N, C-alpha and C positions, 0 to 999 in steps of 0.2 A: 190183501193190501190194495188191490185194484178196487175192490168194493168199497173200502174206506175212502179212497180218493173220489170215487164216483158219488158216495154219500155226501162228502164235503162240497163237491161241485153242485150237486142238486140242491143242497140246503143253503147255498149262497143267496144272498138277496138279489133281486133282479137288477138293482142299480150298481152292483159290484163292478161291472165292466165300465160303467160310467165313472165311478169313483176312481178306478185304476187309471182311466184315461186322464182324469183331472189331475191326479197325482203326478203322472208322467208329464203333463203340460206344465204344471207348476215347477217340477224339477228342471225342465228345459228352460223355463223363464228365469229361474234363479241362476242357472248356469249361464244363460245369455247375459243377464245383468252383471254377473261376476266377470265374464269376459270383457264386457264394455268397461267396467270399472278398472280392471287390470290394464286394458289398453290405454285408458286415460293416464294411469300411473306411469306406464312405459313412456308415453308421449311427454309427460312432465319431467321424467327422469332424463330423457334425451335432451330436452331443452336446458335443464340445469347442467347437464354434462357439457353441452356446447358453451354455456356461459362460463363454466369453470375452465374449459380449455382456452377460452379467450383470455381469462384472467391469468392463467398459467403462462400462456405465450407472452403476455405483457410483462409479467414478472421475469420471465426468462430474458427478454430483451433488456429489461432494466439491469439485470445481473451482468449481462454481456457488456453493457455500457459502463457499469461500475468497474468491472475487471479491466476494461480498456483504459479507463481513467487511472486506475491503480497502477497499471503498467507504465503509463505516461509519467505519473508522479514518481515511480520508482526510477525511471530513466533520468528524470530531472534531478532527483536526489543523488544519484550516482555521479552525474556531471558536477553538481554542486560540491559533493564530497571530494572529487578530484581537484576542483579548483581550490577548495579550502586547504587540501593537502599541499598543493603547490604554493599557496600563500604562506602557509606555515613554514615551509622550507625557505622561502624568500625572507621571511621575517627572522628566522633563526640565523640565516646568513648575515642579515643586517645587524642583528644583535651581536653576533660574533665579531663583526668588523668594528662596531662601536666599542665593544669591550676592549678590543685591541688598541683602539685610539685612546681610550681612557687610561690604559696601563702603559702606553708608550711602547707597545710591542709590535711596531710596524717594521717588518723586515725590509719593506720596499722604501722606507724613508731614508734618503741619503744623509740626512742630518742626525740620524739616530746616534751614531757614534759621537758626533760633536755635542749633542745634548747631554750625553752621559759624561763627557769630559767637563762640561760646564758644571754639572751637578757635583763632580768630584773636585771642583775648584779651579779649573783652567781659566785663564784670562783671554782677552781679545787677541793679544799678540801670539799666545800659544795656539789659539785656533787658526789664526792667519798662517802661521808657520807650518803647523802639523797637517792641516786639512786643505791648504791652498784656497782659503776663503778671502774675499775682499774685506776691507775694514767694515763696510756697511753691513755685510752679511753676518760677520762675527758679532758686531755690536747688537744687531737685531736679535740674534740667537741669545745673547747674554741678557737682554732686556726681557725676552719672553720666558726664559727658563731659569731665572733666578740669579744671574750674575750681575755685576756692575760694569757698565761700559766705560 
C-alpha cells in the first residue's frame, strides 16, 4: 500500500501543488465573498428590524390612544345613560300627574268632593251649605264643572 501511494505521488504532475494551492485560494475567496454577502444581509435585516420596531411602537401608541378614547366615550355614555334614566323617571312622574289631572283623581284637591257633588246634580245653595263655600266659589265651581249658577 505504501508503494502504491508513493507511486501516485511520484506520478503526479509537477504543477499539482500549484493547482492545489489555487483551489485552496479560490475556496477561501468564495468563502470570504460569502461571508461579506451574509454580513450585508445581516446589516439589511437589522435595519429593517429597526424600521419595523419603529412602526410597531407607533401602532402601539395609536392603540393606547384609541383605548383611552374608548374609555372616555364609555364613561360619557354611562353618564348620559344615567341622565337619560333620571329624565325618564321625571317624565313618568309628570305623565302620572297629568293623567291624574285629566281624570280628576287628585286627592290633594280640596274641591274634589264639591266637583263630584256638582256632577251628581247639587246646586249653588247645596254647595254653600254642605261645604262652607262662599257664593262666588260655589258659582265658579258650577260654571267650571257643568252646573248652572
